mmCIF file as gemmi writes it, N, C-alpha and C atoms, coordinates in Angstrom:
data_model
loop_
_atom_site.group_PDB
_atom_site.id
_atom_site.type_symbol
_atom_site.label_atom_id
_atom_site.label_alt_id
_atom_site.label_comp_id
_atom_site.label_asym_id
_atom_site.label_entity_id
_atom_site.label_seq_id
_atom_site.pdbx_PDB_ins_code
_atom_site.Cartn_x
_atom_site.Cartn_y
_atom_site.Cartn_z
_atom_site.occupancy
_atom_site.B_iso_or_equiv
_atom_site.pdbx_formal_charge
_atom_site.auth_seq_id
_atom_site.auth_asym_id
_atom_site.pdbx_PDB_model_num
ATOM 1 N N . MET Axp A 1 ? -60.197 38.33 -34.582 1 0 ? 1 A 1
ATOM 2 C CA . MET Axp A 1 ? -60.065 37.824 -33.229 1 0 ? 1 A 1
ATOM 3 C C . MET Axp A 1 ? -60.479 38.914 -32.247 1 0 ? 1 A 1
ATOM 4 N N . SER Axp A 2 ? -61.163 38.534 -31.216 1 0 ? 2 A 1
ATOM 5 C CA . SER Axp A 2 ? -61.657 39.473 -30.217 1 0 ? 2 A 1
ATOM 6 C C . SER Axp A 2 ? -60.53 40.025 -29.361 1 0 ? 2 A 1
ATOM 7 N N . LYS Axp A 3 ? -60.778 41.201 -28.821 1 0 ? 3 A 1
ATOM 8 C CA . LYS Axp A 3 ? -59.835 41.789 -27.87 1 0 ? 3 A 1
ATOM 9 C C . LYS Axp A 3 ? -59.817 40.917 -26.623 1 0 ? 3 A 1
ATOM 10 N N . SER Axp A 4 ? -58.644 40.788 -26.034 1 0 ? 4 A 1
ATOM 11 C CA . SER Axp A 4 ? -58.533 39.989 -24.82 1 0 ? 4 A 1
ATOM 12 C C . SER Axp A 4 ? -58.174 40.878 -23.643 1 0 ? 4 A 1
ATOM 13 N N . TYR Axp A 5 ? -58.579 40.443 -22.462 1 0 ? 5 A 1
ATOM 14 C CA . TYR Axp A 5 ? -58.332 41.156 -21.221 1 0 ? 5 A 1
ATOM 15 C C . TYR Axp A 5 ? -57.571 40.212 -20.303 1 0 ? 5 A 1
ATOM 16 N N . TRP Axp A 6 ? -56.44 40.668 -19.798 1 0 ? 6 A 1
ATOM 17 C CA . TRP Axp A 6 ? -55.529 39.83 -19.029 1 0 ? 6 A 1
ATOM 18 C C . TRP Axp A 6 ? -55.448 40.272 -17.581 1 0 ? 6 A 1
ATOM 19 N N . LEU Axp A 7 ? -55.342 39.293 -16.689 1 0 ? 7 A 1
ATOM 20 C CA . LEU Axp A 7 ? -55.072 39.531 -15.274 1 0 ? 7 A 1
ATOM 21 C C . LEU Axp A 7 ? -53.887 38.668 -14.87 1 0 ? 7 A 1
ATOM 22 N N . ILE Axp A 8 ? -53.112 39.145 -13.887 1 0 ? 8 A 1
ATOM 23 C CA . ILE Axp A 8 ? -51.993 38.376 -13.355 1 0 ? 8 A 1
ATOM 24 C C . ILE Axp A 8 ? -52.097 38.363 -11.839 1 0 ? 8 A 1
ATOM 25 N N . ASN Axp A 9 ? -51.744 37.228 -11.231 1 0 ? 9 A 1
ATOM 26 C CA . ASN Axp A 9 ? -51.836 37.147 -9.772 1 0 ? 9 A 1
ATOM 27 C C . ASN Axp A 9 ? -50.665 37.885 -9.131 1 0 ? 9 A 1
ATOM 28 N N . SER Axp A 10 ? -50.754 38.119 -7.829 1 0 ? 10 A 1
ATOM 29 C CA . SER Axp A 10 ? -49.75 38.92 -7.128 1 0 ? 10 A 1
ATOM 30 C C . SER Axp A 10 ? -48.378 38.249 -7.103 1 0 ? 10 A 1
ATOM 31 N N . ASN Axp A 11 ? -48.326 36.939 -7.207 1 0 ? 11 A 1
ATOM 32 C CA . ASN Axp A 11 ? -47.048 36.213 -7.237 1 0 ? 11 A 1
ATOM 33 C C . ASN Axp A 11 ? -46.412 36.214 -8.62 1 0 ? 11 A 1
ATOM 34 N N . ARG Axp A 12 ? -47.157 36.691 -9.613 1 0 ? 12 A 1
ATOM 35 C CA . ARG Axp A 12 ? -46.715 36.716 -11.009 1 0 ? 12 A 1
ATOM 36 C C . ARG Axp A 12 ? -46.4 35.317 -11.541 1 0 ? 12 A 1
ATOM 37 N N . THR Axp A 13 ? -47.225 34.349 -11.109 1 0 ? 13 A 1
ATOM 38 C CA . THR Axp A 13 ? -47.035 32.961 -11.539 1 0 ? 13 A 1
ATOM 39 C C . THR Axp A 13 ? -48.189 32.442 -12.388 1 0 ? 13 A 1
ATOM 40 N N . GLU Axp A 14 ? -49.286 33.185 -12.419 1 0 ? 14 A 1
ATOM 41 C CA . GLU Axp A 14 ? -50.475 32.707 -13.122 1 0 ? 14 A 1
ATOM 42 C C . GLU Axp A 14 ? -51.175 33.883 -13.792 1 0 ? 14 A 1
ATOM 43 N N . VAL Axp A 15 ? -51.735 33.626 -14.965 1 0 ? 15 A 1
ATOM 44 C CA . VAL Axp A 15 ? -52.497 34.64 -15.681 1 0 ? 15 A 1
ATOM 45 C C . VAL Axp A 15 ? -53.87 34.088 -16.033 1 0 ? 15 A 1
ATOM 46 N N . LYS Axp A 16 ? -54.793 35.004 -16.25 1 0 ? 16 A 1
ATOM 47 C CA . LYS Axp A 16 ? -56.118 34.67 -16.786 1 0 ? 16 A 1
ATOM 48 C C . LYS Axp A 16 ? -56.335 35.574 -17.987 1 0 ? 16 A 1
ATOM 49 N N . ARG Axp A 17 ? -56.853 34.988 -19.054 1 0 ? 17 A 1
ATOM 50 C CA . ARG Axp A 17 ? -57.209 35.757 -20.25 1 0 ? 17 A 1
ATOM 51 C C . ARG Axp A 17 ? -58.707 35.627 -20.459 1 0 ? 17 A 1
ATOM 52 N N . PHE Axp A 18 ? -59.37 36.757 -20.628 1 0 ? 18 A 1
ATOM 53 C CA . PHE Axp A 18 ? -60.803 36.799 -20.881 1 0 ? 18 A 1
ATOM 54 C C . PHE Axp A 18 ? -60.981 37.293 -22.311 1 0 ? 18 A 1
ATOM 55 N N . MET Axp A 19 ? -61.695 36.493 -23.124 1 0 ? 19 A 1
ATOM 56 C CA . MET Axp A 19 ? -61.865 36.831 -24.528 1 0 ? 19 A 1
ATOM 57 C C . MET Axp A 19 ? -63.271 36.44 -24.972 1 0 ? 19 A 1
ATOM 58 N N . ARG Axp A 20 ? -63.945 37.362 -25.633 1 0 ? 20 A 1
ATOM 59 C CA . ARG Axp A 20 ? -65.303 37.105 -26.104 1 0 ? 20 A 1
ATOM 60 C C . ARG Axp A 20 ? -65.286 35.998 -27.144 1 0 ? 20 A 1
ATOM 61 N N . ASN Axp A 21 ? -66.235 35.093 -27.032 1 0 ? 21 A 1
ATOM 62 C CA . ASN Axp A 21 ? -66.409 34.033 -28.018 1 0 ? 21 A 1
ATOM 63 C C . ASN Axp A 21 ? -67.006 34.656 -29.278 1 0 ? 21 A 1
ATOM 64 N N . ASP Axp A 22 ? -66.261 34.643 -30.369 1 0 ? 22 A 1
ATOM 65 C CA . ASP Axp A 22 ? -66.718 35.253 -31.624 1 0 ? 22 A 1
ATOM 66 C C . ASP Axp A 22 ? -67.982 34.61 -32.175 1 0 ? 22 A 1
ATOM 67 N N . LYS Axp A 23 ? -68.305 33.417 -31.715 1 0 ? 23 A 1
ATOM 68 C CA . LYS Axp A 23 ? -69.496 32.728 -32.202 1 0 ? 23 A 1
ATOM 69 C C . LYS Axp A 23 ? -70.742 33.114 -31.401 1 0 ? 23 A 1
ATOM 70 N N . SER Axp A 24 ? -70.568 33.974 -30.391 1 0 ? 24 A 1
ATOM 71 C CA . SER Axp A 24 ? -71.705 34.432 -29.594 1 0 ? 24 A 1
ATOM 72 C C . SER Axp A 24 ? -72.642 35.264 -30.459 1 0 ? 24 A 1
ATOM 73 N N . ILE Axp A 25 ? -73.912 35.217 -30.119 1 0 ? 25 A 1
ATOM 74 C CA . ILE Axp A 25 ? -74.911 36.034 -30.799 1 0 ? 25 A 1
ATOM 75 C C . ILE Axp A 25 ? -75.167 37.238 -29.902 1 0 ? 25 A 1
ATOM 76 N N . SER Axp A 26 ? -74.706 38.398 -30.328 1 0 ? 26 A 1
ATOM 77 C CA . SER Axp A 26 ? -74.78 39.612 -29.518 1 0 ? 26 A 1
ATOM 78 C C . SER Axp A 26 ? -76.201 39.878 -29.049 1 0 ? 26 A 1
ATOM 79 N N . GLY Axp A 27 ? -76.348 40.076 -27.737 1 0 ? 27 A 1
ATOM 80 C CA . GLY Axp A 27 ? -77.645 40.364 -27.154 1 0 ? 27 A 1
ATOM 81 C C . GLY Axp A 27 ? -78.481 39.136 -26.864 1 0 ? 27 A 1
ATOM 82 N N . VAL Axp A 28 ? -78.06 37.973 -27.329 1 0 ? 28 A 1
ATOM 83 C CA . VAL Axp A 28 ? -78.83 36.749 -27.108 1 0 ? 28 A 1
ATOM 84 C C . VAL Axp A 28 ? -78.015 35.764 -26.277 1 0 ? 28 A 1
ATOM 85 N N . PHE Axp A 29 ? -77.018 35.183 -26.875 1 0 ? 29 A 1
ATOM 86 C CA . PHE Axp A 29 ? -76.128 34.248 -26.192 1 0 ? 29 A 1
ATOM 87 C C . PHE Axp A 29 ? -74.719 34.816 -26.269 1 0 ? 29 A 1
ATOM 88 N N . GLU Axp A 30 ? -74.269 35.405 -25.169 1 0 ? 30 A 1
ATOM 89 C CA . GLU Axp A 30 ? -72.928 35.967 -25.163 1 0 ? 30 A 1
ATOM 90 C C . GLU Axp A 30 ? -72.069 35.2 -24.172 1 0 ? 30 A 1
ATOM 91 N N . TYR Axp A 31 ? -70.959 34.685 -24.671 1 0 ? 31 A 1
ATOM 92 C CA . TYR Axp A 31 ? -70.056 33.879 -23.858 1 0 ? 31 A 1
ATOM 93 C C . TYR Axp A 31 ? -68.641 34.417 -23.954 1 0 ? 31 A 1
ATOM 94 N N . MET Axp A 32 ? -67.872 34.154 -22.911 1 0 ? 32 A 1
ATOM 95 C CA . MET Axp A 32 ? -66.463 34.518 -22.871 1 0 ? 32 A 1
ATOM 96 C C . MET Axp A 32 ? -65.659 33.252 -22.651 1 0 ? 32 A 1
ATOM 97 N N . PHE Axp A 33 ? -64.492 33.206 -23.268 1 0 ? 33 A 1
ATOM 98 C CA . PHE Axp A 33 ? -63.527 32.176 -22.933 1 0 ? 33 A 1
ATOM 99 C C . PHE Axp A 33 ? -62.681 32.72 -21.791 1 0 ? 33 A 1
ATOM 100 N N . VAL Axp A 34 ? -62.48 31.907 -20.773 1 0 ? 34 A 1
ATOM 101 C CA . VAL Axp A 34 ? -61.583 32.262 -19.685 1 0 ? 34 A 1
ATOM 102 C C . VAL Axp A 34 ? -60.465 31.232 -19.702 1 0 ? 34 A 1
ATOM 103 N N . ASP Axp A 35 ? -59.286 31.704 -20.071 1 0 ? 35 A 1
ATOM 104 C CA . ASP Axp A 35 ? -58.112 30.845 -20.16 1 0 ? 35 A 1
ATOM 105 C C . ASP Axp A 35 ? -57.251 31.053 -18.921 1 0 ? 35 A 1
ATOM 106 N N . THR Axp A 36 ? -56.66 29.98 -18.43 1 0 ? 36 A 1
ATOM 107 C CA . THR Axp A 36 ? -55.726 30.043 -17.314 1 0 ? 36 A 1
ATOM 108 C C . THR Axp A 36 ? -54.363 29.61 -17.822 1 0 ? 36 A 1
ATOM 109 N N . GLY Axp A 37 ? -53.34 30.336 -17.408 1 0 ? 37 A 1
ATOM 110 C CA . GLY Axp A 37 ? -51.986 29.997 -17.83 1 0 ? 37 A 1
ATOM 111 C C . GLY Axp A 37 ? -51.003 30.118 -16.687 1 0 ? 37 A 1
ATOM 112 N N . LYS Axp A 38 ? -49.971 29.31 -16.751 1 0 ? 38 A 1
ATOM 113 C CA . LYS Axp A 38 ? -48.881 29.333 -15.774 1 0 ? 38 A 1
ATOM 114 C C . LYS Axp A 38 ? -47.681 30.033 -16.393 1 0 ? 38 A 1
ATOM 115 N N . ILE Axp A 39 ? -47.081 30.937 -15.625 1 0 ? 39 A 1
ATOM 116 C CA . ILE Axp A 39 ? -45.867 31.6 -16.077 1 0 ? 39 A 1
ATOM 117 C C . ILE Axp A 39 ? -44.688 30.772 -15.593 1 0 ? 39 A 1
ATOM 118 N N . LEU Axp A 40 ? -43.949 30.217 -16.535 1 0 ? 40 A 1
ATOM 119 C CA . LEU Axp A 40 ? -42.814 29.366 -16.195 1 0 ? 40 A 1
ATOM 120 C C . LEU Axp A 40 ? -41.49 30.117 -16.326 1 0 ? 40 A 1
ATOM 121 N N . ASP Axp A 41 ? -41.466 31.136 -17.178 1 0 ? 41 A 1
ATOM 122 C CA . ASP Axp A 41 ? -40.256 31.913 -17.426 1 0 ? 41 A 1
ATOM 123 C C . ASP Axp A 41 ? -40.296 33.173 -16.562 1 0 ? 41 A 1
ATOM 124 N N . ILE Axp A 42 ? -39.485 33.207 -15.504 1 0 ? 42 A 1
ATOM 125 C CA . ILE Axp A 42 ? -39.551 34.336 -14.573 1 0 ? 42 A 1
ATOM 126 C C . ILE Axp A 42 ? -39.072 35.646 -15.188 1 0 ? 42 A 1
ATOM 127 N N . SER Axp A 43 ? -38.346 35.575 -16.305 1 0 ? 43 A 1
ATOM 128 C CA . SER Axp A 43 ? -37.91 36.813 -16.962 1 0 ? 43 A 1
ATOM 129 C C . SER Axp A 43 ? -39.074 37.5 -17.667 1 0 ? 43 A 1
ATOM 130 N N . GLY Axp A 44 ? -40.156 36.748 -17.927 1 0 ? 44 A 1
ATOM 131 C CA . GLY Axp A 44 ? -41.332 37.319 -18.568 1 0 ? 44 A 1
ATOM 132 C C . GLY Axp A 44 ? -41.25 37.397 -20.08 1 0 ? 44 A 1
ATOM 133 N N . LYS Axp A 45 ? -40.215 36.83 -20.666 1 0 ? 45 A 1
ATOM 134 C CA . LYS Axp A 45 ? -40.048 36.909 -22.119 1 0 ? 45 A 1
ATOM 135 C C . LYS Axp A 45 ? -40.843 35.84 -22.86 1 0 ? 45 A 1
ATOM 136 N N . GLU Axp A 46 ? -41.027 34.702 -22.233 1 0 ? 46 A 1
ATOM 137 C CA . GLU Axp A 46 ? -41.759 33.611 -22.865 1 0 ? 46 A 1
ATOM 138 C C . GLU Axp A 46 ? -43.234 33.684 -22.446 1 0 ? 46 A 1
ATOM 139 N N . PRO Axp A 47 ? -44.137 33.358 -23.368 1 0 ? 47 A 1
ATOM 140 C CA . PRO Axp A 47 ? -45.559 33.392 -23.019 1 0 ? 47 A 1
ATOM 141 C C . PRO Axp A 47 ? -45.897 32.319 -21.988 1 0 ? 47 A 1
ATOM 142 N N . PRO Axp A 48 ? -46.968 32.542 -21.246 1 0 ? 48 A 1
ATOM 143 C CA . PRO Axp A 48 ? -47.384 31.529 -20.273 1 0 ? 48 A 1
ATOM 144 C C . PRO Axp A 48 ? -47.851 30.263 -20.982 1 0 ? 48 A 1
ATOM 145 N N . VAL Axp A 49 ? -47.77 29.169 -20.274 1 0 ? 49 A 1
ATOM 146 C CA . VAL Axp A 49 ? -48.291 27.903 -20.777 1 0 ? 49 A 1
ATOM 147 C C . VAL Axp A 49 ? -49.765 27.855 -20.389 1 0 ? 49 A 1
ATOM 148 N N . MET Axp A 50 ? -50.631 27.892 -21.392 1 0 ? 50 A 1
ATOM 149 C CA . MET Axp A 50 ? -52.066 27.89 -21.114 1 0 ? 50 A 1
ATOM 150 C C . MET Axp A 50 ? -52.48 26.477 -20.715 1 0 ? 50 A 1
ATOM 151 N N . THR Axp A 51 ? -53.126 26.368 -19.564 1 0 ? 51 A 1
ATOM 152 C CA . THR Axp A 51 ? -53.426 25.056 -18.996 1 0 ? 51 A 1
ATOM 153 C C . THR Axp A 51 ? -54.901 24.702 -19.006 1 0 ? 51 A 1
ATOM 154 N N . ASN Axp A 52 ? -55.773 25.714 -19.132 1 0 ? 52 A 1
ATOM 155 C CA . ASN Axp A 52 ? -57.2 25.429 -19.024 1 0 ? 52 A 1
ATOM 156 C C . ASN Axp A 52 ? -57.993 26.517 -19.74 1 0 ? 52 A 1
ATOM 157 N N . THR Axp A 53 ? -59.074 26.12 -20.386 1 0 ? 53 A 1
ATOM 158 C CA . THR Axp A 53 ? -59.995 27.066 -21.016 1 0 ? 53 A 1
ATOM 159 C C . THR Axp A 53 ? -61.416 26.641 -20.697 1 0 ? 53 A 1
ATOM 160 N N . VAL Axp A 54 ? -62.216 27.612 -20.263 1 0 ? 54 A 1
ATOM 161 C CA . VAL Axp A 54 ? -63.635 27.356 -20.056 1 0 ? 54 A 1
ATOM 162 C C . VAL Axp A 54 ? -64.426 28.432 -20.785 1 0 ? 54 A 1
ATOM 163 N N . SER Axp A 55 ? -65.626 28.094 -21.195 1 0 ? 55 A 1
ATOM 164 C CA . SER Axp A 55 ? -66.533 29.048 -21.812 1 0 ? 55 A 1
ATOM 165 C C . SER Axp A 55 ? -67.666 29.295 -20.836 1 0 ? 55 A 1
ATOM 166 N N . VAL Axp A 56 ? -67.838 30.573 -20.473 1 0 ? 56 A 1
ATOM 167 C CA . VAL Axp A 56 ? -68.867 30.915 -19.493 1 0 ? 56 A 1
ATOM 168 C C . VAL Axp A 56 ? -69.708 32.066 -20.014 1 0 ? 56 A 1
ATOM 169 N N . ASP Axp A 57 ? -70.908 32.172 -19.466 1 0 ? 57 A 1
ATOM 170 C CA . ASP Axp A 57 ? -71.798 33.281 -19.767 1 0 ? 57 A 1
ATOM 171 C C . ASP Axp A 57 ? -71.064 34.592 -19.47 1 0 ? 57 A 1
ATOM 172 N N . ILE Axp A 58 ? -71.318 35.609 -20.266 1 0 ? 58 A 1
ATOM 173 C CA . ILE Axp A 58 ? -70.592 36.866 -20.134 1 0 ? 58 A 1
ATOM 174 C C . ILE Axp A 58 ? -70.772 37.5 -18.746 1 0 ? 58 A 1
ATOM 175 N N . ASP Axp A 59 ? -71.947 37.353 -18.153 1 0 ? 59 A 1
ATOM 176 C CA . ASP Axp A 59 ? -72.166 37.91 -16.807 1 0 ? 59 A 1
ATOM 177 C C . ASP Axp A 59 ? -71.321 37.191 -15.768 1 0 ? 59 A 1
ATOM 178 N N . LEU Axp A 60 ? -71.2 35.878 -15.885 1 0 ? 60 A 1
ATOM 179 C CA . LEU Axp A 60 ? -70.356 35.123 -14.97 1 0 ? 60 A 1
ATOM 180 C C . LEU Axp A 60 ? -68.896 35.488 -15.175 1 0 ? 60 A 1
ATOM 181 N N . ALA Axp A 61 ? -68.479 35.694 -16.412 1 0 ? 61 A 1
ATOM 182 C CA . ALA Axp A 61 ? -67.1 36.099 -16.694 1 0 ? 61 A 1
ATOM 183 C C . ALA Axp A 61 ? -66.798 37.436 -16.019 1 0 ? 61 A 1
ATOM 184 N N . ARG Axp A 62 ? -67.747 38.351 -16.06 1 0 ? 62 A 1
ATOM 185 C CA . ARG Axp A 62 ? -67.56 39.652 -15.387 1 0 ? 62 A 1
ATOM 186 C C . ARG Axp A 62 ? -67.419 39.469 -13.875 1 0 ? 62 A 1
ATOM 187 N N . GLU Axp A 63 ? -68.235 38.594 -13.308 1 0 ? 63 A 1
ATOM 188 C CA . GLU Axp A 63 ? -68.155 38.324 -11.869 1 0 ? 63 A 1
ATOM 189 C C . GLU Axp A 63 ? -66.788 37.742 -11.504 1 0 ? 63 A 1
ATOM 190 N N . ILE Axp A 64 ? -66.316 36.787 -12.286 1 0 ? 64 A 1
ATOM 191 C CA . ILE Axp A 64 ? -65.011 36.168 -12.032 1 0 ? 64 A 1
ATOM 192 C C . ILE Axp A 64 ? -63.913 37.226 -12.122 1 0 ? 64 A 1
ATOM 193 N N . TYR Axp A 65 ? -63.973 38.062 -13.148 1 0 ? 65 A 1
ATOM 194 C CA . TYR Axp A 65 ? -62.982 39.112 -13.362 1 0 ? 65 A 1
ATOM 195 C C . TYR Axp A 65 ? -62.938 40.055 -12.157 1 0 ? 65 A 1
ATOM 196 N N . GLU Axp A 66 ? -64.094 40.521 -11.73 1 0 ? 66 A 1
ATOM 197 C CA . GLU Axp A 66 ? -64.169 41.446 -10.592 1 0 ? 66 A 1
ATOM 198 C C . GLU Axp A 66 ? -63.709 40.774 -9.298 1 0 ? 66 A 1
ATOM 199 N N . ARG Axp A 67 ? -64.06 39.506 -9.106 1 0 ? 67 A 1
ATOM 200 C CA . ARG Axp A 67 ? -63.645 38.781 -7.9 1 0 ? 67 A 1
ATOM 201 C C . ARG Axp A 67 ? -62.126 38.647 -7.861 1 0 ? 67 A 1
ATOM 202 N N . LEU Axp A 68 ? -61.528 38.321 -8.998 1 0 ? 68 A 1
ATOM 203 C CA . LEU Axp A 68 ? -60.073 38.198 -9.05 1 0 ? 68 A 1
ATOM 204 C C . LEU Axp A 68 ? -59.395 39.536 -8.742 1 0 ? 68 A 1
ATOM 205 N N . LEU Axp A 69 ? -59.938 40.628 -9.28 1 0 ? 69 A 1
ATOM 206 C CA . LEU Axp A 69 ? -59.378 41.943 -8.978 1 0 ? 69 A 1
ATOM 207 C C . LEU Axp A 69 ? -59.446 42.232 -7.474 1 0 ? 69 A 1
ATOM 208 N N . SER Axp A 70 ? -60.557 41.854 -6.846 1 0 ? 70 A 1
ATOM 209 C CA . SER Axp A 70 ? -60.703 42.103 -5.401 1 0 ? 70 A 1
ATOM 210 C C . SER Axp A 70 ? -59.773 41.223 -4.573 1 0 ? 70 A 1
ATOM 211 N N . GLN Axp A 71 ? -59.265 40.136 -5.174 1 0 ? 71 A 1
ATOM 212 C CA . GLN Axp A 71 ? -58.349 39.234 -4.478 1 0 ? 71 A 1
ATOM 213 C C . GLN Axp A 71 ? -56.88 39.574 -4.738 1 0 ? 71 A 1
ATOM 214 N N . GLY Axp A 72 ? -56.633 40.698 -5.39 1 0 ? 72 A 1
ATOM 215 C CA . GLY Axp A 72 ? -55.26 41.131 -5.588 1 0 ? 72 A 1
ATOM 216 C C . GLY Axp A 72 ? -54.678 40.916 -6.975 1 0 ? 72 A 1
ATOM 217 N N . TRP Axp A 73 ? -55.446 40.326 -7.883 1 0 ? 73 A 1
ATOM 218 C CA . TRP Axp A 73 ? -54.967 40.194 -9.257 1 0 ? 73 A 1
ATOM 219 C C . TRP Axp A 73 ? -54.939 41.591 -9.873 1 0 ? 73 A 1
ATOM 220 N N . THR Axp A 74 ? -54.063 41.812 -10.843 1 0 ? 74 A 1
ATOM 221 C CA . THR Axp A 74 ? -53.975 43.117 -11.486 1 0 ? 74 A 1
ATOM 222 C C . THR Axp A 74 ? -54.119 42.978 -12.998 1 0 ? 74 A 1
ATOM 223 N N . LYS Axp A 75 ? -54.594 44.061 -13.606 1 0 ? 75 A 1
ATOM 224 C CA . LYS Axp A 75 ? -54.753 44.092 -15.056 1 0 ? 75 A 1
ATOM 225 C C . LYS Axp A 75 ? -53.39 44.264 -15.697 1 0 ? 75 A 1
ATOM 226 N N . ILE Axp A 76 ? -53.188 43.554 -16.799 1 0 ? 76 A 1
ATOM 227 C CA . ILE Axp A 76 ? -51.972 43.709 -17.588 1 0 ? 76 A 1
ATOM 228 C C . ILE Axp A 76 ? -52.346 43.705 -19.063 1 0 ? 76 A 1
ATOM 229 N N . GLU Axp A 77 ? -51.455 44.23 -19.865 1 0 ? 77 A 1
ATOM 230 C CA . GLU Axp A 77 ? -51.593 44.109 -21.311 1 0 ? 77 A 1
ATOM 231 C C . GLU Axp A 77 ? -50.863 42.843 -21.729 1 0 ? 77 A 1
ATOM 232 N N . GLU Axp A 78 ? -51.281 42.26 -22.816 1 0 ? 78 A 1
ATOM 233 C CA . GLU Axp A 78 ? -50.558 41.097 -23.327 1 0 ? 78 A 1
ATOM 234 C C . GLU Axp A 78 ? -49.18 41.574 -23.776 1 0 ? 78 A 1
ATOM 235 N N . VAL Axp A 79 ? -48.146 41.01 -23.194 1 0 ? 79 A 1
ATOM 236 C CA . VAL Axp A 79 ? -46.788 41.451 -23.501 1 0 ? 79 A 1
ATOM 237 C C . VAL Axp A 79 ? -46.006 40.422 -24.31 1 0 ? 79 A 1
ATOM 238 N N . TRP Axp A 80 ? -46.603 39.289 -24.567 1 0 ? 80 A 1
ATOM 239 C CA . TRP Axp A 80 ? -45.891 38.225 -25.273 1 0 ? 80 A 1
ATOM 240 C C . TRP Axp A 80 ? -46.134 38.385 -26.752 1 0 ? 80 A 1
ATOM 241 N N . LYS Axp A 81 ? -45.076 38.393 -27.498 1 0 ? 81 A 1
ATOM 242 C CA . LYS Axp A 81 ? -45.163 38.555 -28.951 1 0 ? 81 A 1
ATOM 243 C C . LYS Axp A 81 ? -45.685 37.285 -29.596 1 0 ? 81 A 1
ATOM 244 N N . LYS Axp A 82 ? -46.494 37.459 -30.614 1 0 ? 82 A 1
ATOM 245 C CA . LYS Axp A 82 ? -46.988 36.335 -31.396 1 0 ? 82 A 1
ATOM 246 C C . LYS Axp A 82 ? -45.841 35.784 -32.225 1 0 ? 82 A 1
ATOM 247 N N . LYS Axp A 83 ? -45.764 34.466 -32.32 1 0 ? 83 A 1
ATOM 248 C CA . LYS Axp A 83 ? -44.714 33.819 -33.116 1 0 ? 83 A 1
ATOM 249 C C . LYS Axp A 83 ? -45.007 34.043 -34.592 1 0 ? 83 A 1
ATOM 250 N N . GLU Axp A 84 ? -43.999 34.424 -35.324 1 0 ? 84 A 1
ATOM 251 C CA . GLU Axp A 84 ? -44.118 34.606 -36.78 1 0 ? 84 A 1
ATOM 252 C C . GLU Axp A 84 ? -43.979 33.242 -37.453 1 0 ? 84 A 1
ATOM 253 N N . SER Axp A 85 ? -44.775 33 -38.481 1 0 ? 85 A 1
ATOM 254 C CA . SER Axp A 85 ? -44.706 31.717 -39.207 1 0 ? 85 A 1
ATOM 255 C C . SER Axp A 85 ? -43.63 31.759 -40.257 1 0 ? 85 A 1
């Protein structure tokens, strides 16, 4: 699985996850998944509810990422633990 890059809005109510599409052909067709999630648990212990996923060209994903940062979103590490089976 690809490394993911997370942003959170200033209200701490919404997150975006940027993750490279593993099926992309490096140097030819490179796409990123951009996931949107809502944070419902204000304590931050529960993972966000992912509400939307789009696949965009890697250059557009970079533009979106930079635009969000300029609008006050901040970088975060994924803090939600993966559920054990």
